[in-house]
FIVORO-554976 format. One record per residue: residue in three letters; z, y, x of N, C-alpha, C in turn. Coordinates in steps of 0.1 Angstrom, whole numbers, padded with zeros to 4 digits, always signed. Each point is the difference from the previous one (the first is absolute). Layout:
<sites>
ALAZYXZYXZYX/...
</sites>
This chain:
<sites>
LEU-0016-0176-0514+0014+0001+0006+0003+0015+0002/PHE+0012+0004-0002+0004+0014+0002+0013+0001+0008/ARG+0001+0012+0007+0012+0003+0006+0010+0004-0011/SER+0013+0001+0004+0010+0004-0009-0002+0013-0008/GLY-0007+0009+0007-0003+0013-0006-0012+0000-0009/GLY-0007-0012-0001-0012-0001-0009-0013+0002+0007/THR+0000+0002+0013-0012+0002+0007-0006-0014+0003/ALA-0013-0001-0002-0007-0013+0002+0000-0003+0015/LEU+0003-0013+0004+0000-0004+0013-0015-0003+0005/THR-0003+0004+0012-0013-0003+0005+0000-0013+0007/PHE-0012-0006+0003-0001-0013+0007+0008+0001+0013/SER-0001+0012+0007+0007+0001+0012+0015-0001-0002/ASP+0005+0006-0011+0015-0001-0003+0004-0014-0003/LEU-0009-0007-0007+0003-0014-0003+0000-0009+0013/LEU-0009+0002+0009+0000-0008+0012+0012+0004+0008/MET+0004+0012+0001+0012+0004+0007+0012-0006-0006/SER+0001-0001-0013+0012-0006-0006+0000-0015+0003/ILE-0011-0006+0002+0000-0014+0004+0005-0002+0014/CYS-0003+0009+0009+0005+0000+0013+0015+0002+0000/VAL+0005+0010-0008+0014+0003-0001+0008-0012-0005/SER-0006-0007-0010+0007-0011-0006+0000-0013+0008/ASN-0010-0002+0009-0003-0013+0006+0002+0000+0015/TRP-0001+0011+0007+0002+0000+0015+0014-0004+0003/LYS+0002-0009+0009+0013-0006+0003+0006+0007+0013/ASN-0009+0004+0009+0005+0004+0013-0002+0015+0002/TYR-0006+0007-0009-0002+0015+0001+0003+0006-0013/ASP+0005+0013+0001+0001+0008-0012-0013+0007-0002/ALA-0008-0004-0009-0014+0005-0002+0000+0015-0001/ARG+0009+0006-0008-0001+0015-0001+0003+0007+0013/GLU+0010-0005+0007+0003+0006+0013-0012-0001+0010/GLU-0006-0012-0001-0012-0002+0009-0011+0009-0003/MET-0002+0002-0013-0011+0009-0004+0003+0015+0004/THR+0012+0004-0001+0004+0013+0004-0002+0002+0015/GLU+0005-0011+0007+0000+0001+0015-0014+0000+0006/ILE-0009-0009-0006-0014+0000+0006-0007+0013-0002/ARG+0002+0006-0012-0007+0013-0003+0006+0011+0009/LYS+0013-0001+0003+0006+0010+0009-0006-0002+0014/GLU-0001-0012+0005-0006-0003+0013-0014+0005+0002/ILE-0008-0003-0011-0014+0005+0001-0001+0015+0000/ARG+0010+0007-0007+0000+0014+0000+0002+0007+0014/GLN+0004-0008+0010+0001+0006+0013-0013+0004+0006/TYR-0011-0006-0005-0013+0002+0006-0009+0009-0008/GLY-0009+0006+0008-0010+0009-0007+0005+0014+0000/ASN-0009+0010-0001+0003+0014-0001-0011+0007-0008/PRO+0002+0001-0014+0012-0003-0007+0003-0015+0000/ASN+0013-0003-0002+0005-0014+0000-0006-0008-0011/PHE-0002-0013+0003-0006-0009-0009+0011-0003-0011/ASP-0005+0001-0013+0009-0003-0011-0007-0012-0008/VAL+0006-0011+0000-0006-0012-0007+0008-0003-0013/SER-0007-0006-0009+0006-0003-0013+0005-0014+0000/GLN+0008-0003-0010+0005-0014-0002-0012-0009-0003/ASP-0010+0005-0008-0012-0008-0003-0007-0004+0013/LEU-0001+0009+0010-0007-0004+0012+0008-0011+0008/ILE+0013+0001+0000+0008-0010+0007-0002-0014-0007/LEU+0001+0000-0013-0002-0012-0007-0014-0006+0001/LYS-0010+0008+0000-0014-0004+0002-0002-0006+0014/SER+0007+0006+0009-0001-0005+0014+0007-0013+0002/MET+0011-0002-0007+0007-0013+0000-0009-0011-0005/LEU-0007+0002-0011-0009-0010-0005-0012-0002+0009/THR-0005+0010+0006-0012-0001+0009+0004-0008+0013/LEU+0011+0005+0006+0004-0006+0013+0004-0015-0002/ALA+0006-0003-0012+0005-0014-0002-0012-0009-0005/ASP-0012+0006+0000-0012-0008-0004+0001-0005-0014/LEU+0005+0009-0009+0001-0004-0014-0011+0009-0008/ASP-0002-0003-0012-0009+0009-0009+0006+0014+0001/VAL-0009+0009+0003+0004+0014+0002+0003+0007-0013/LYS-0004-0006-0011+0003+0007-0013+0015-0002-0004/PHE+0005+0010-0007+0014-0001-0004+0001-0009-0012/LYS+0005-0012+0003+0002-0010-0011+0014-0005+0002/THR+0008+0002-0011+0014-0004+0001+0003-0015+0002/GLN-0009-0008-0006+0002-0015+0001-0002-0004+0015/ASP-0012+0004+0005-0003-0004+0014+0010+0006+0010/PHE+0005+0012-0003+0010+0006+0009+0013-0008+0000/SER+0004-0004-0012+0012-0008-0002-0001-0013+0007/GLN-0011-0007-0001-0002-0013+0006+0000+0000+0015/ASN-0003+0012+0006-0001+0001+0014+0010+0009+0006/ILE+0011+0003-0007+0010+0009+0004+0007-0004+0013/ASP+0002-0014+0001+0007-0005+0012-0009+0002+0013/LYS-0013-0002-0002-0010+0002+0011+0000+0015+0004/ILE+0000+0009-0009+0000+0014+0003+0013+0004+0007/GLU+0011-0005-0005+0013+0004+0007+0000-0006+0014/GLY-0005-0012+0001+0000-0007+0013-0008+0008+0011/GLU-0010+0007-0005-0009+0008+0009+0003+0015+0001/TRP+0011+0004-0008+0002+0014-0002+0003+0007+0014/ASP+0007-0006+0009+0003+0006+0012-0012+0004+0008/ASN-0010-0009+0001-0012+0002+0007-0009+0010-0008/ILE+0000-0001-0013-0008+0009-0009+0005+0014+0003/LYS+0013+0002+0000+0006+0013+0002-0004+0006+0013/LYS+0002-0009+0011-0004+0005+0013-0014+0004+0001/SER-0009-0008-0007-0014+0003+0001-0004+0013-0007/LEU+0007+0003-0012-0003+0012-0007+0004+0012+0007/VAL+0013+0000+0006+0005+0011+0007-0009+0003+0013/PHE-0004-0011+0007-0008+0001+0012-0014+0006-0004/THR-0005-0004-0012-0013+0005-0004+0000+0015+0000/PHE+0010+0006-0006+0000+0015-0002+0003+0006+0014/ARG+0007-0007+0008+0002+0005+0014-0014+0001+0007/LEU-0007-0011-0002-0014+0000+0006-0009+0010-0006/LEU+0001+0002-0013-0009+0010-0007+0003+0014+0005/GLU+0013+0003+0003+0003+0013+0006-0007+0001+0014/LYS+0001-0010+0008-0007+0000+0013-0015+0002-0002/LEU-0005-0005-0010-0015+0001-0003-0004+0013-0005/GLY+0010+0009-0003-0003+0014-0004+0001+0002-0015/PHE+0005-0010-0008+0001+0002-0014+0014+0005-0004/ASN+0000+0006-0012+0013+0004-0006+0000-0002-0015/ASN+0010+0004-0007+0001-0002-0014-0011+0007-0008/ASP-0005+0012+0005-0010+0007-0007-0014-0006+0002/SER-0002-0006+0011-0014-0005+0003-0002-0014-0006/ILE+0011-0007-0004-0002-0013-0006+0004+0001-0015/LYS-0009+0004-0008+0003+0001-0014+0001-0013-0007/ALA-0009-0010+0004+0000-0013-0006+0008-0009+0009/LYS+0013-0001-0003+0009-0007+0009-0003-0015+0000/ASN-0006-0006-0010-0004-0014+0000-0009-0003+0012/ALA-0007+0010+0005-0009-0002+0011+0007-0004+0013/THR+0014+0002+0000+0007-0003+0012+0004-0015+0000/ILE-0001-0007-0012+0005-0014-0001-0008-0009+0009/PRO-0013+0001+0001-0008-0009+0009+0005+0002+0015/VAL+0003+0012+0004+0005+0002+0013+0014-0007+0002/ALA+0008+0001-0010+0013-0007+0000-0002-0015+0001/TYR-0010-0005-0007-0003-0015+0000-0004-0004+0014/TYR-0009+0008+0006-0005-0003+0013+0012+0000+0010/ILE+0009+0009-0001+0012+0001+0009+0009-0012-0003/TYR+0002-0003-0012+0009-0011-0004-0005-0014+0005/THR-0013-0003-0003-0006-0013+0004-0001-0002+0015/ARG-0001+0012+0007-0001-0001+0015+0014+0002+0007/LYS+0010+0003-0008+0013+0003+0005+0000+0011+0010/LEU-0008+0010-0003-0002+0011+0010+0013+0009+0001/TYR+0008-0001-0010+0013+0008+0000+0009-0005+0011/ASP-0001-0012+0005+0009-0006+0010+0000+0007+0013/LYS-0012-0001+0007-0001+0005+0014-0006+0014+0000/GLU-0004+0005-0012-0006+0013-0001-0013+0002+0009/LYS-0006-0012+0002-0012+0000+0008-0011+0010-0004/ILE-0001+0001-0013-0011+0009-0005+0002+0014+0003/LEU+0012+0004+0004+0002+0014+0003-0003+0003+0015/LYS-0003-0010+0007-0003+0001+0015-0014+0004+0003/GLU-0003+0004+0012-0013+0005+0004-0011-0011-0002/ALA+0004-0013+0003-0009-0011-0001-0006-0002-0014/CYS+0007+0005-0010-0005-0002-0013-0006+0013-0006/LYS-0005+0008+0008-0006+0013-0004-0012-0003-0009/ASP-0008-0009+0003-0012-0003-0008+0004-0005-0014/ASP+0010-0009+0000+0005-0005-0013+0005+0011-0009/ARG+0008+0009+0006+0005+0012-0008-0012+0008-0005/ALA-0010+0002+0008-0011+0008-0004-0007-0006-0012/LYS-0001-0014+0000-0006-0006-0012+0008+0002-0013/ILE+0013-0002+0002+0009+0002-0012-0002+0015-0005/ARG+0001+0009+0009-0001+0014-0004-0013+0003-0007/HIS-0011-0004+0007-0014+0002-0006-0001-0006-0013/TRP+0004-0012-0002-0001-0007-0013+0008+0007-0011/LEU+0012+0004+0004+0009+0006-0010-0006+0014-0004/ILE-0005+0008+0009-0006+0013-0003-0012-0002-0010/LEU-0009-0010+0004-0012-0002-0009+0005-0005-0014/THR+0010-0008+0000+0005-0005-0013+0005+0011-0009/LEU+0008+0009+0006+0006+0011-0007-0011+0010-0005/LEU-0010+0003+0009-0010+0009-0003-0009-0005-0012/LYS-0002-0013+0000-0009-0006-0010+0008-0003-0013/GLY+0013+0000+0001+0008-0003-0012-0001-0015-0004/ILE+0000-0008+0010-0002-0015-0002+0012-0005-0009/PHE+0012+0006+0002+0011-0005-0008+0003+0008-0013/GLY-0010+0007-0004+0002+0008-0013-0001-0010-0011/GLY+0006+0003-0011+0000-0008-0012+0008-0013+0002/ASN-0004-0011-0006+0006-0013+0002-0003-0005+0013/SER+0010-0001+0009-0003-0004+0014+0004-0014+0003/ASP+0005-0008-0010+0004-0013+0003-0011-0009+0006/SER-0012+0001-0006-0011-0008+0004-0004+0004+0015/VAL+0001+0013+0003-0004+0005+0013+0010-0006+0010/LEU+0013+0001-0003+0011-0005+0009-0002-0015+0002/THR-0003-0007-0010-0002-0015+0001-0011-0003+0009/ALA-0011+0007-0002-0012-0003+0009+0002+0004+0014/ILE+0007+0011+0003+0003+0003+0014+0009-0010+0006/ARG+0010-0004-0008+0009-0010+0006-0008-0013+0004/GLU-0010-0004-0008-0008-0012+0003-0007+0002+0013/VAL-0005+0012+0002-0008+0003+0013+0010+0000+0012/LEU+0012+0005-0002+0010+0000+0011+0004-0015+0003/LYS+0001-0008-0010+0003-0014+0002-0012-0007+0008/GLU-0012+0003-0003-0012-0006+0006-0001+0005+0015/ASN+0006+0010+0003-0001+0006+0014+0013+0001+0007/LYS+0007-0011+0000+0014+0000+0006+0000+0001+0015/THR-0010-0003+0007+0000+0000+0014-0006+0012+0007/ASN-0005+0009-0008-0007+0012+0005+0009+0013-0002/ASP-0005+0011+0005+0006+0013-0003-0002+0003-0015/PHE+0005+0011-0004-0001+0004-0014-0015+0000-0004/PRO-0003-0008-0010-0014-0003-0003-0007+0011-0009/GLU-0001+0012+0005-0005+0011-0007-0015-0003-0005/GLU-0008-0005+0008-0014-0002-0004-0001-0011-0010/ALA+0008-0011+0001+0000-0010-0010+0005+0004-0014/ILE+0010+0009+0000+0004+0006-0013-0011+0008-0006/ILE-0006+0009+0008-0011+0008-0005-0011-0008-0006/ASP-0003-0011+0008-0011-0009-0004+0003-0007-0013/ARG+0013-0003-0003+0004-0007-0012-0003+0008-0012/PHE+0000+0013+0001-0002+0009-0012-0014+0006-0001/LYS-0009-0004+0009-0013+0007+0001-0008-0001-0013/SER+0002-0011-0008-0008-0002-0012+0008+0005-0013/ASN+0011+0005+0002+0008+0005-0011-0004+0015-0003/PRO-0006+0002-0011-0005+0014-0003+0011+0010-0001/ASN+0012-0003-0003+0011+0010-0001+0010+0000+0012/LYS+0000-0010+0008+0009-0001+0011-0006-0002+0014/ASN-0012+0004+0001-0007-0002+0013+0004+0012+0009/TYR-0004-0001+0013+0004+0010+0010-0012+0009+0003/THR-0010+0001-0009-0012+0008+0003+0003+0015-0004/PHE-0003+0009+0009+0002+0014-0002-0013+0007-0001/THR-0003+0006-0011-0013+0007-0002+0000+0014+0006/VAL-0012+0005+0002-0001+0014+0005+0008+0010-0009/ASP-0001-0002-0013+0006+0009-0010+0015-0001+0002/ILE+0006-0012+0002+0014-0001+0003+0004+0008+0012/ILE-0007-0002+0011+0003+0006+0013-0002+0016-0002/ASP-0010+0004-0007-0002+0015-0002+0012+0006-0007/SER+0005-0008-0010+0011+0005-0008+0012+0003+0008/TRP+0002-0008+0011+0012+0002+0009-0001+0013+0008/MET-0011+0006+0002-0001+0012+0008+0007+0011-0006/GLY+0003+0000-0013+0008+0011-0006+0015-0003+0000/GLU+0004-0011+0005+0014-0003+0001+0008+0010+0008/GLN+0011+0004-0005+0008+0011+0006+0011-0005+0009/TYR+0004+0009+0008+0011-0003+0010+0012-0007-0007/GLN+0004-0011+0007+0012-0008-0004-0002-0009-0013/SER-0012+0000-0005-0003-0009-0012+0000-0014+0006/PRO+0004-0010-0009+0000-0014+0005-0013-0005+0005/ILE-0011+0004-0006-0013-0005+0005-0003+0007+0013/ALA+0002+0013+0001-0002+0007+0013+0008-0007+0011/SER+0012-0004-0003+0009-0006+0010-0006-0013+0005/LEU-0005-0008-0010-0006-0013+0004-0013+0001+0008/ILE-0008+0010-0004-0013+0001+0007+0003+0005+0014/LEU+0009+0009+0002+0004+0005+0014+0005-0012+0008/MET+0007-0009-0006+0005-0012+0007-0012-0008+0005/LEU-0010-0001-0008-0012-0007+0004-0008+0007+0011/LEU+0000+0013-0001-0008+0008+0010+0008+0001+0014/TYR+0013-0001+0000+0008+0002+0012+0009-0012+0002/PRO-0005-0012+0001+0008-0012+0002+0009+0000+0012/GLU-0006+0006+0011+0008+0000+0013+0012+0009-0001/VAL-0002+0011-0007+0012+0009-0002+0011-0007-0007/VAL-0004-0007-0011+0010-0008-0008+0006-0011+0008/GLU-0008-0007+0008+0005-0012+0007+0010+0005+0011/LYS-0003+0011+0006+0009+0006+0010+0013+0006-0005/ASN-0001+0006-0012+0011+0008-0005+0007-0006-0013/GLY-0006-0010-0006+0006-0006-0012+0001+0010-0011/GLY+0011+0002-0006+0002+0009-0011+0002+0015+0005/ALA+0001+0002+0013+0003+0013+0006-0013+0007+0002/VAL-0008+0002-0011-0013+0007+0000+0000+0011-0010/ALA-0009+0009+0002+0000+0012-0010-0015+0004-0002/GLN-0003+0004-0012-0013+0005-0004-0001+0015+0005/ASP-0011+0003+0007-0001+0013+0006-0013+0007-0006/HIS+0001+0013-0004-0011+0008-0003-0007+0003+0013/MET-0012-0005+0002-0007+0002+0013-0002+0015+0003/HIS-0007+0007-0009+0000+0015+0000+0013+0003-0008/PRO+0009+0007+0007+0014+0002-0006-0001+0006-0014/LYS+0009-0005-0009+0001+0005-0013+0003+0015-0001/VAL+0008+0005+0009+0004+0014-0001-0012+0009+0001/ILE-0010-0004+0007-0012+0009+0001-0006+0003-0014/PHE+0001-0010-0009-0006+0001-0013+0009+0005-0011/SER+0013-0004+0002+0010+0003-0011+0006+0014+0002/ASP-0001+0005+0012+0006+0014+0003-0011+0010-0002/LYS+0001+0008-0011-0011+0009-0004-0003+0010+0012/LYS+0009+0005+0007-0002+0009+0011-0008-0006+0011/LYS+0004-0013+0003-0007-0007+0011-0015-0002-0004/LEU-0002-0004-0013-0013-0003-0004-0009+0012-0001/GLN+0006+0011-0004-0008+0013-0001-0003+0005+0014/SER+0008-0003+0010-0003+0004+0014-0012-0006+0005/LEU-0005-0011-0006-0012-0007+0005-0013+0007-0004/LYS+0002+0010-0009-0012+0008-0005-0012-0009-0004/LEU+0003-0009-0009-0010-0010-0005-0008+0007-0011/SER-0012-0006-0002-0008+0005-0012+0008-0004-0013/ASN-0004+0006-0011+0007-0003-0012-0001-0015-0004/ASN-0012-0006+0002-0001-0014-0003+0009-0009+0009/ASP+0000+0003+0013+0008-0008+0009+0015+0002-0003/TYR+0004+0013-0003+0014+0003-0003+0004-0009-0012/ALA-0008-0001-0010+0003-0008-0012+0002-0014+0004/PHE-0009-0005+0008+0000-0014+0004+0013-0003+0009/TYR+0002+0008+0009+0012-0002+0009+0013+0001-0007/SER+0001+0008-0010+0012+0002-0007+0004-0010-0010/LYS-0010-0009-0003+0003-0011-0010+0008-0011+0006/LYS+0011-0003-0006+0009-0011+0005-0007-0013+0000/GLU-0009-0002-0010-0007-0013-0001-0009-0002+0012/ASN-0003+0010+0008-0009-0002+0012+0009-0002+0012/TYR+0009+0010+0003+0007-0001+0013+0011-0011-0001/ASN+0004-0004-0012+0011-0010-0001-0005-0014-0002/ALA-0014-0002+0000-0006-0013-0003-0001-0008+0013/LEU-0003-0013-0003-0001-0010+0010-0008+0003+0013/PRO-0012+0006-0002-0008+0003+0012+0006+0010+0010/ASN+0011+0007-0005+0007+0009+0009+0013-0005+0005/LEU+0002-0014-0002+0012-0006+0004-0002-0010+0011/GLN+0011-0002+0008+0000-0011+0010+0014-0005+0000/LEU+0002-0011+0007+0013-0006+0002+0004+0001+0014/LEU+0012+0006+0002+0006+0001+0013+0014-0006+0001/SER+0005-0002+0011+0014-0004+0001+0008+0013-0004/ARG+0012-0002-0005+0008+0011-0003+0003+0010+0011/ALA+0001-0006+0012+0002+0008+0012-0012+0009+0003/ASP-0012-0006-0001-0012+0008+0003-0002+0010-0011/ASN+0003-0004-0013-0001+0010-0011+0009+0012+0002/ASN+0012-0002+0005+0009+0011+0002-0005+0009+0012/LYS-0007-0006+0009-0005+0008+0012-0012+0008-0005/LYS-0008-0006-0009-0013+0007-0004+0004+0012-0010/LEU+0008-0003-0009+0004+0010-0010-0012+0008-0005/ASP+0000+0014+0002-0011+0008-0006-0010+0004+0011/MET-0001-0008+0011-0010+0003+0010-0014-0002-0005/PRO-0009+0009+0003-0014-0001-0005-0006-0014+0006/LEU-0008-0006-0008-0005-0013+0003-0008+0000+0013/ASP-0008+0010+0003-0008+0000+0012+0009+0001+0012/LYS+0011+0008-0001+0009+0001+0012+0008-0013+0002/TRP+0004-0006-0011+0008-0012+0001-0008-0011+0006/ALA-0013-0001-0004-0009-0011+0005-0002+0002+0015/THR-0003+0012+0004-0003+0003+0014+0013-0003+0009/ASN+0011+0004-0005+0013-0002+0008+0003-0014+0001/ASN-0004-0009-0009+0004-0014+0000-0011-0009+0003/GLY-0012+0005+0004-0011-0009+0003-0005-0008-0011/ILE+0000+0006-0012-0004-0007-0012-0015+0002-0002/THR-0008-0011-0002-0014+0001-0001-0005+0000-0014/GLU-0013+0004-0002-0006-0001-0013+0002-0014-0007/LYS-0003-0010+0009+0002-0014-0005+0014-0003-0005/ASP+0010+0005+0007+0014-0002-0004+0002+0006-0014/LEU-0007+0011-0003+0001+0007-0013-0009-0004-0011/TYR-0008-0011+0003-0010-0004-0010-0010+0011-0002/LEU-0005+0005+0011-0011+0011-0001-0011-0004+0009/ASP-0012+0005-0003-0012-0001+0008+0002+0008+0013/ASN-0006-0003+0010+0000+0008+0013-0005+0014-0003/GLY+0007+0009+0005-0004+0014-0001+0004+0008-0012/VAL+0007-0007-0009+0005+0007-0012+0011+0009+0004/SER-0001+0013-0004+0009+0010+0004+0014-0002-0007/LEU+0011+0002+0007+0013+0000-0006+0005+0014-0003/ASP-0008+0010+0001+0003+0013-0003+0003+0001-0015/ILE+0009+0009-0004+0004+0001-0014-0012+0005-0009/TYR-0010+0007+0007-0011+0005-0007-0010-0011-0004/ASN+0002-0012+0006-0009-0011-0003+0007-0010-0010/PHE+0010+0005-0007+0008-0008-0009-0008-0008-0010/LYS-0010+0006-0007-0008-0007-0010-0007-0011+0006/ASN-0007+0002+0011-0008-0010+0007+0009-0011+0005/PHE+0012+0004+0006+0010-0010+0004+0004-0010-0011/LEU+0003+0005-0011+0003-0009-0012-0011-0009-0003/GLU-0012+0005-0001-0012-0008-0004-0003-0011+0010/VAL+0001+0003+0013-0003-0010+0010+0011-0011-0001/ARG+0012+0004-0002+0011-0011-0001-0002-0008-0012/ARG-0004+0006-0011-0003-0008-0013-0010-0010+0003/LEU-0011+0003+0007-0010-0009+0003+0004-0011+0010/ARG+0008+0004+0010+0005-0010+0010+0009-0010-0006/PHE+0008+0004-0010+0010-0009-0006-0008-0011-0008/
</sites>
């Protein structure tokens, strides 16, 4: 099938056309535009979801085959329309929750990974009383955040994700009376060689070179500083622990009178801009810290070595930068 201009229609286009032709109580195109607009309110950068994601979510939440099949979709179009209002509420609320959990459009590259969260919200009707946003559900939120971070880091939804989505939906169905079943989901995939949640030492070592603001660095910092994220939601910022200006300003760096070898090490962006020199702070705290030397900032704010993922006695002086990075690599 082709559009009038000769461009081939995708399965997503075909399913959308079925909605347009068969929905009796809603204008499907207006609804698609509206839900994407509502989702875009959340996240910094704001979440941007595709038509494909919305349609895949419809199938998943309506407990239909998650694969795009025009015949199945046509046969169940009345059921989908009948549930549309709650599906829409669940999807919008999902991205509102994800913003509170510290995610944004850049950190969630595999958007299909959000669909199990939407299914959880939909089946529990959590969008109604907003219970999951309250203090009493702090542990439940922590499980969702932790599971989603691990899922994104491991690329569980890479490639053909329909079988993954179906399996996770089965786990959610089997655990209807509990909090978000993070452990049960991880257990379901433990024997899958390509989709398990095992992280090797080589994988973890490779993360140590991740640079400031990269998606992986963002996710790992969320893992390392869950309390900062829980308290501040999306209002967090990545901070260079030893301030970037010390290394990037040639005059400041020369004023340290380092040896040639140390000067070369300190001046490399791949060192001072990498994960071991990063932490997560609230935006307010980050604005207060600015370019303050790390040792002074820690002393002024009662920050301990443990808070900084360091061994006791590790110097925060700029002249100990090499050792500082190495200790943090090992502690991670």
